[in-house]
N, C-alpha and C positions, 0 to 999 in steps of 0.2 A: 424465472429460471429454475429448471428442476434439478438436483442433485441427486443418483443413485447411490453416494459412497459418500462416507466425511474425508476427508483428508485430514492430519495431523498437524498443525500448525506450532511454531514454536520460535522463540529466538531468546542467542544468551543475552545480549542486549536490552532485552525488553524484560529480565528477569523481576519478578512478584509483581509483574500487574501497572511499573511506571515506565514511562517514557523521559531517561535520561534526560538533562538541558542538553550532551552534544548533539543530539538528534534532534532540537528544535531552533524556534528561530532566536532564542537565546545564549545558544551553543554556535558550535559551527555545521550546525544544519545536515550532519551528512545521513543518511540512508543507513538506520538500521537492518543487521542478519538480517534474514527470517528463514527458516527450513520448516520441508514437510516430507511427510510422510505418508507412506499407505495410499499415493497412484494407483488408479485402478488398468488393469489390462485396455490395450488402447488408447493410451493417453500419447497427445501426438505435443501436446502445450501445454506452458503454463500461463497464467495472468495475475496480474494481484490485482487490489484499488485498496485503497488508505484513505477512509471516510471519515472526517468527526459530526457523530447525528446530533450531539449538543450543539451544533452550527448549522441546523440545517440542509446535514450529509453532504459538509462543503467534502471537496476531492484533496485530499495532498498528494494522492499517486497514484497514476495509472500504468501498469507496464503488462507488455504482452509478446509474446513469441520466444516467453522462455523454453528451451530445450528440454524436450523431455527426460534425459537423461541426468538435469540438475533437480538436485534435493536442496540447495539455498544456496542465497544472492547476498552481495554485500556491496558497500559502493562500490569495489571495483569491479563487478560484474557488471554496470550502468553501458556499458557497449556492446553487453554481449545479445539485447534485446531493443525492444522497440518499445518508447516511452509518450506518453499522453499528455495533454494539457493538467494544468494542477486549477485550483479555483480561483486561483488569481490569472490564468489565461496562459501561463509560460509552460514549458515543456519542463514536465522533470518534477523532483522531490521538491515537498515544501513541508518542513517540519513542521509539528504543533507549535501554535503564536498565538493561543488563546486572549482574549481581553483579560487586562490583567483584577478589574472589576469579577470578571467571573469565576465559580467556582471552580472544582476539577473539570475538565473536558475529557470521554472517552473518542478515544480513535481502533479504529476496527481496522484490521488488518484481513483481508480477505482473499486468498488464494483458492485458485480455480483449476485444476486438471482440464483439458479441452479437449476436443477429437479430434481437433488440426489445427492447423496456424490460421491465425487473424487477419483476415485481408484491408488490414488498416493501416493508411500513412503513421509514422511519427507525427503527434502535431495533434494525434484526432482527438477528439472532446468524451466526455462521459455518455452522452447520448451514442456515441455514434458506438464506443466500447458497451455497452448492456448490447446495443440492438446486434453487434456483431457476437456476441457471447450466447445469446439467447438461442437456447436447443441444442447447443453444443456440449454443455458445460456435461461432465461426468462424475466429478467427485468436489466438492468444496471445505473448506476450514477455515476457521478463524480465529483471532489472538484477538483479545482486547486489551488495552493498557493507558492508562490516564496521566496529566500531566495539566500543574495548574501554574501558571504564572505569579510570582510572587512581584510588588511591589519595588519600584527599582529596575525589574529585570527588563523592564519594555524600554532601557535605555542602552543598552546594550548592542545587539547583531538585528535592524529588519528583516522582517520579511523579506523573499526575491521576488 
């Protein structure tokens, strides 16, 4: 994947580089709001990948065919695009849920501006996603936020 330009990715929900509890398995497991800017001319859709490189690039979310006029998404927008399988094999967002014994994990929110819509069905996996975007990325950007679980947190909500 080679992007000629860089998107600026931000989030009011991930301010300070931390993932608040509500967006994790210890909270309500909501999708944090994301925004992006500087999409190049010719952008026909956007795609998102959220992964945890501290857990072997575990996939937390795949989303694609986000309309080119969109510059932000949140939990109420999930009907407006397609989603793929997370690392647990389920479709949709899976909030951070690192082992309590680990230190902080880094969550990388990648946003891609693409030259077309992806010919992927809902529920596609990471390999299919990577193959589909290959050669179609006009610009890319990312945001990194961290989360660390505390002892006792694992007794709240378990991951989906």
